[in-house]
C-alpha positions in Angstrom: 2.2 -8.7 -22.0 0.7 -5.2 -23.0 -1.5 -6.3 -25.7 -3.7 -8.7 -23.4 -6.8 -7.9 -21.5 -8.8 -6.7 -24.8 -6.1 -3.7 -25.2 -5.6 -2.9 -28.5 -2.3 -3.1 -30.9 -0.2 -0.2 -29.7 1.6 0.7 -32.9 -1.5 0.6 -34.8 -3.7 2.8 -32.6 -1.0 5.5 -32.5 -0.7 5.6 -36.4 -4.9 5.2 -36.5 -4.5 8.5 -33.8 -2.2 10.5 -36.0 -3.6 10.0 -38.9 -7.3 10.3 -39.1 -9.5 13.4 -37.8 -12.4 12.5 -34.8 -15.0 10.7 -36.8 -18.5 12.3 -35.6 -20.5 10.3 -33.1 -24.2 10.4 -33.5 -26.0 8.9 -30.4 -26.5 9.2 -26.6 -22.6 9.1 -25.1 -22.4 7.1 -21.7 -20.8 8.4 -18.4 -17.5 6.7 -17.7 -15.3 6.9 -14.6 -11.8 5.0 -13.7 -8.6 4.9 -12.8 -6.5 5.6 -16.2 -3.6 3.1 -16.5 -1.2 4.4 -19.3 0.9 2.6 -21.9 4.4 3.6 -23.0 3.0 4.5 -26.5 1.6 7.5 -25.1 -2.4 5.8 -24.8 -4.3 4.5 -22.3 -7.1 2.9 -20.9 -9.7 3.9 -18.1 -10.4 0.7 -15.7 -13.8 1.1 -15.3 -14.0 -2.1 -13.1 -11.5 -1.1 -10.1 -7.3 -1.8 -11.2 -7.9 -4.9 -13.6 -7.9 -5.0 -17.2 -11.6 -5.6 -18.7 -13.5 -5.3 -22.0 -15.7 -2.3 -21.2 -12.3 -0.5 -20.5 -12.4 3.1 -22.4 -9.8 3.7 -24.4 -8.1 7.3 -24.6 -6.3 8.7 -27.2 -2.4 9.7 -27.3 -4.1 13.6 -28.1 -6.3 13.4 -25.2 -3.7 12.6 -22.7 -1.3 14.9 -24.0 -3.8 18.0 -24.2 -4.8 17.3 -20.7 -1.5 16.3 -19.3 -2.7 13.2 -18.0 -1.0 11.0 -15.9 -1.1 7.1 -14.9 -3.1 6.9 -11.7 -5.4 9.7 -12.5 -9.1 9.2 -11.5 -10.7 10.2 -14.8 -14.8 11.5 -15.3 -16.0 11.7 -18.8 -18.1 10.2 -21.4 -17.5 7.7 -24.1 -19.1 6.1 -27.1 -19.5 2.5 -27.6 -16.8 0.4 -29.7 -17.2 0.7 -33.7 -16.8 -2.8 -35.6 -13.2 -2.5 -36.1 -12.2 -1.6 -32.6 -12.2 -3.7 -29.6 -12.8 -1.3 -26.7 -15.2 2.2 -26.2 -13.5 5.4 -26.9 -13.6 8.7 -24.6 -15.4 11.6 -26.2 -14.6 14.3 -23.3 -13.0 14.8 -20.6 -15.1 16.4 -17.8 -12.7 16.2 -14.5 -9.6 14.7 -13.8 -9.3 14.1 -9.8 -12.4 15.7 -9.0 -11.4 19.1 -10.3 -11.4 20.8 -13.8 -8.7 19.1 -16.7 -7.4 22.5 -17.4 -6.5 22.8 -13.3 -5.0 19.4 -13.2 -2.4 20.5 -16.2 -0.3 22.6 -13.2 -0.7 20.6 -10.3 2.6 19.1 -8.7 4.9 16.7 -9.6 5.4 13.3 -7.0 9.5 13.3 -7.7 9.7 16.9 -6.8 8.1 16.7 -3.6 10.4 17.2 -0.4 10.6 14.0 1.4 10.7 14.5 5.5 10.6 12.4 8.2 6.9 11.2 9.8 6.3 13.9 12.5 2.3 13.4 12.6 1.4 9.9 14.4 -1.7 7.6 12.9 -3.3 7.2 15.9 -4.6 3.9 16.2 -6.1 3.2 19.8 -9.2 5.0 20.9 -11.0 5.2 24.2 -13.8 3.5 22.5 -12.1 0.0 21.9 -9.9 -0.6 24.8 -9.5 -4.0 24.0 -8.2 -3.6 20.6 -4.5 -5.0 22.0 -3.1 -5.1 18.6 -3.5 -1.4 17.7 -2.8 0.0 21.8 0.4 -2.1 21.7 2.0 -1.1 18.6 0.9 2.4 19.8 3.5 1.7 22.6 6.1 -0.1 21.1 6.1 1.0 17.0 3.8 4.3 16.6 3.3 4.8 12.7 4.0 8.5 11.7 2.3 9.6 8.3 4.7 8.8 5.9 5.8 6.2 7.3 7.8 3.3 5.6 6.8 0.2 7.7 8.0 -3.8 7.3 6.1 -6.1 9.3 8.1 -9.1 9.6 6.3 -12.7 10.3 7.4 -16.3 9.9 4.2 -18.0 8.7 1.4 -18.5 10.9 2.0 -16.2 13.0 -1.1 -13.9 12.7 0.1 -11.8 10.0 -2.9 -11.2 7.8 -5.1 -10.8 11.0 -2.9 -8.1 12.6 -2.8 -6.0 9.0 -6.8 -6.2 8.7 -6.5 -4.4 12.5 -4.4 -2.1 11.7 -6.7 -1.2 8.2 -9.7 -0.9 10.6 -7.9 1.2 13.3 -6.4 3.6 10.5 -9.9 4.0 9.2 -11.9 4.5 12.2 -9.3 6.8 14.2 -8.2 8.7 10.6 -11.0 9.6 8.5 -9.2 12.0 6.5 -6.6 9.5 5.4 -7.4 7.3 2.1 -6.5 3.6 3.1 -6.2 1.5 0.4 -5.3 -2.1 1.4 -3.3 -4.4 -1.7 -3.1 -8.3 -1.5 -0.7 -9.9 -3.8 -0.8 -13.7 -4.5 -3.3 -14.4 -1.7 -6.0 -16.8 -1.0 -9.5 -15.6 -2.5 -11.4 -16.1 0.8 -8.5 -14.0 2.7 -9.7 -11.3 0.2 -13.3 -11.6 0.7 -12.8 -11.5 4.4 -10.9 -8.2 3.9 -13.3 -6.8 1.6 -15.8 -7.3 4.7 -13.8 -6.1 7.2 -12.3 -2.7 6.0 -14.7 0.0 4.3 -11.9 1.6 2.3 -10.1 0.3 -0.9 -9.5 -3.2 -1.3 -7.2 -4.2 -4.6 -6.6 -7.7 -4.7 -4.7 -10.3 -7.5 -5.4 -13.9 -6.2 -2.7 -16.9 -6.2 -4.5 -18.6 -9.4 -3.5 -15.2 -11.1 -0.5 -14.8 -13.6 2.5 -13.1 -12.0 2.3 -10.2 -14.6 -1.6 -9.2 -13.3 0.1 -9.2 -9.9 2.6 -6.4 -10.9 0.4 -4.6 -12.8 -2.3 -3.9 -10.4 0.6 -3.1 -8.1 2.5 -0.6 -10.5 -1.5 1.0 -11.2 -1.9 1.3 -6.8 1.2 2.9 -6.3 0.6 5.6 -9.2 -3.2 6.2 -8.2 -1.6 7.2 -4.3 1.0 9.6 -5.9 -1.7 11.2 -7.6 -4.0 11.5 -4.4 -0.3 12.7 -2.7 0.3 15.3 -5.4 -3.4 17.1 -4.2 -2.3 17.3 -0.9 -4.3 13.8 0.4 -3.0 11.8 3.3 -2.7 8.1 1.7 -1.8 4.7 3.5 -1.1 1.3 1.5 -1.0 -1.9 3.3 0.3 -4.3 1.0 0.3 -7.9 2.0 3.0 -8.5 1.1 6.4 -7.4 -0.4 7.9 -10.7 -0.8 5.3 -12.0 -2.8 5.4 -8.9 -5.1 9.0 -9.6 -5.8 8.4 -13.3 -6.4 6.0 -11.8 -9.4 8.8 -9.9 -10.6 11.2 -12.6 -10.8 8.8 -14.3 -13.0 6.9 -11.6 -15.1 10.4 -9.4 -15.6 12.8 -9.8 -18.6 15.8 -11.8 -17.0 19.0 -9.8 -17.2 21.3 -12.5 -16.5 22.9 -11.9 -13.1 21.2 -14.3 -10.8 21.5 -13.7 -7.0 21.7 -16.6 -4.5 18.0 -18.1 -3.9 17.3 -18.0 -7.6 16.0 -14.2 -7.9 17.2 -12.0 -10.7 18.9 -8.6 -9.5 16.5 -6.9 -11.8 13.6 -8.3 -10.0 14.2 -6.3 -6.8 14.5 -2.7 -8.2 10.6 -2.5 -8.9 8.9 -3.6 -5.5 11.9 -1.4 -3.8 10.8 1.6 -6.0 7.2 1.2 -4.6 7.8 0.7 -1.1 10.7 3.9 -1.5 7.7 6.3 -2.8 6.5 5.8 1.2 7.1 9.6 2.4 6.1 12.9 4.4 5.9 15.6 2.1 6.8 19.2 3.4 4.5 20.5 0.9 1.5 18.5 2.5 0.3 15.3 1.7 1.8 11.7 2.5 2.1 8.2 1.1 2.4 5.8 4.3 3.2 1.9 3.0 3.0 -1.1 5.6 4.7 -3.8 3.5 4.4 -7.6 5.3 7.9 -9.9 4.6 8.2 -13.1 5.4 11.0 -15.1 7.6 11.7 -18.3 8.1 9.6 -19.9 5.3 12.5 -22.1 4.7 12.9 -20.4 0.7 16.7 -19.2 0.5 14.6 -16.9 -2.1 12.6 -14.9 0.6 15.8 -14.5 2.8 17.3 -12.8 -0.1 14.1 -10.7 -0.3 13.9 -9.6 3.0 17.7 -8.8 3.3 17.7 -6.5 1.0 14.6 -4.9 2.1 15.8 -4.8 6.0 17.3 -1.3 5.9 14.6 0.4 3.6 12.3 1.0 6.0 11.8 3.2 9.2 9.4 1.3 11.0 9.5 -2.7 12.0 6.6 -4.4 13.5 8.2 -8.2 14.3 5.7 -11.0 15.0 7.2 -14.2 16.8 6.1 -17.8 15.7 6.5 -19.1 19.4 3.9 -16.4 20.8 1.4 -17.5 18.8 1.8 -21.2 19.4 1.2 -20.8 22.7 -1.7 -18.4 22.0 -0.7 -15.5 22.9 -2.1 -12.9 20.7 -0.9 -10.4 19.0 2.2 -12.5 18.5 4.3 -8.9 18.7 7.8 -9.2 19.6 8.4 -6.4 21.7 12.3 -6.3 21.6 12.3 -6.8 18.2 9.9 -3.6 17.0 10.6 -0.2 17.2 10.5 3.2 14.7 13.0 5.4 13.7 13.2 8.8 15.4 10.0 8.1 17.4 10.8 11.2 19.4 8.9 13.3 16.5 5.6 11.2 17.0 5.4 11.2 20.9 5.5 14.0 23.2 8.3 14.2 25.9 6.7 12.9 28.4 5.2 10.1 26.6 8.8 9.4 25.4 9.9 8.6 28.6 7.5 6.5 30.0 7.9 4.6 26.5 11.4 4.1 27.3 10.4 3.3 30.6 8.3 0.7 29.7 10.5 -0.9 27.1 13.2 -1.5 29.9 10.8 -2.9 32.5 10.3 -5.5 29.2 13.1 -6.6 28.1 14.2 -7.6 31.8 11.4 -9.8 31.3 12.6 -11.5 28.7 14.0 -15.0 29.2 15.7 -17.4 26.7 15.4 -14.7 23.6 11.7 -14.8 23.9 9.7 -11.9 25.1 5.9 -14.1 25.7 6.6 -13.4 29.4 6.8 -9.4 29.4 3.8 -9.0 26.0 1.9 -11.3 28.8 2.5 -8.9 31.5 1.9 -5.9 29.3 -1.7 -7.4 27.9 -2.5 -7.5 31.2 -1.7 -4.6 32.5 -3.3 -2.7 29.5 -6.2 -4.2 30.1 -6.5 -2.4 33.5 -6.6 1.0 31.9 -9.0 2.4 29.3 -6.3 4.2 27.5 -2.3 4.1 26.6 -2.3 7.7 28.4 -3.4 6.1 31.5 -1.6 3.4 31.4 1.6 5.0 30.9 0.8 7.6 33.5 0.7 4.8 35.9 4.4 3.8 34.9 5.0 7.3 35.6 4.2 7.0 39.2 6.1 3.2 39.0 
């Protein structure tokens, strides 16, 4: 698997690196920039066309990786020479910058694993005065607020409007939080959905469509999370919107080597560790920076495997947004289950007055829930929100009542 996508044979390359001096290059070097993907053997490739392997990727030797303490997911800029007759890929000649700074500065940076995780305490505002009719953003801000460093699950049955809601969340985060780096990762997705997302979101959209092999799904996801970690090490606030964690776990179940221990539904026990590691990377960092991950999880698909995957991830998030298919069938959008959606430690994201009014709102909506359906409460909430330009004005009215 590691030899595919135009990459060279690992052991041969390492031996060639160690045994020969660098051959002088005569000619004009080509400027190159891209995300570094490292191999277990120590060498790597600069992915020049996004996050997927191509024949134009630039080879980075073990010596260069060690000299500049390069890590997987680094954004490397430099110059390369064309491939010689017995090589498949161009080779890197010099490194100018690593993540936008001098390579010598990049050597002494922090490691993601050594950073201190905290509860999210700074809210990512989704709603704004300029978009009073963006009900998805306004309801999420009231019911399940998202903080910097949140680890959120968007739990959805099929055809409940999950992809549309994730697209609206991405656009709202970009519009109201310009300092945040947004990355949308689509795994095992329909090609037309990828095009729609790319046209809707101005941030990075990385996709591996359903007609690609499972190995490609997992490789792209691993490189995306490593890129996000490198940005957090530099103190950036990063948001990854993943659609979805269920499909990623299915891809690992197909691609990862079997351990021989199979759970109910036919999923290998070893296949759940990598997606858990991906999801668990979300954190608010005490030293500065944060990694927020919002991932969709499928339920009520009729597949036992999907249920097992959801059960494994259910307790790992600190925010949950549940969608209700019955509301979507009645064409009530966004089809958010208000009672089932919440954020842990939401008191850190609201001020005291807002928190009391949100609790009051929840009590009213719970009282309207009939026969296990919150449709009446959601319809009333959408109707009442339409009368106020902002959530603060709406909460102030609740305080009076």
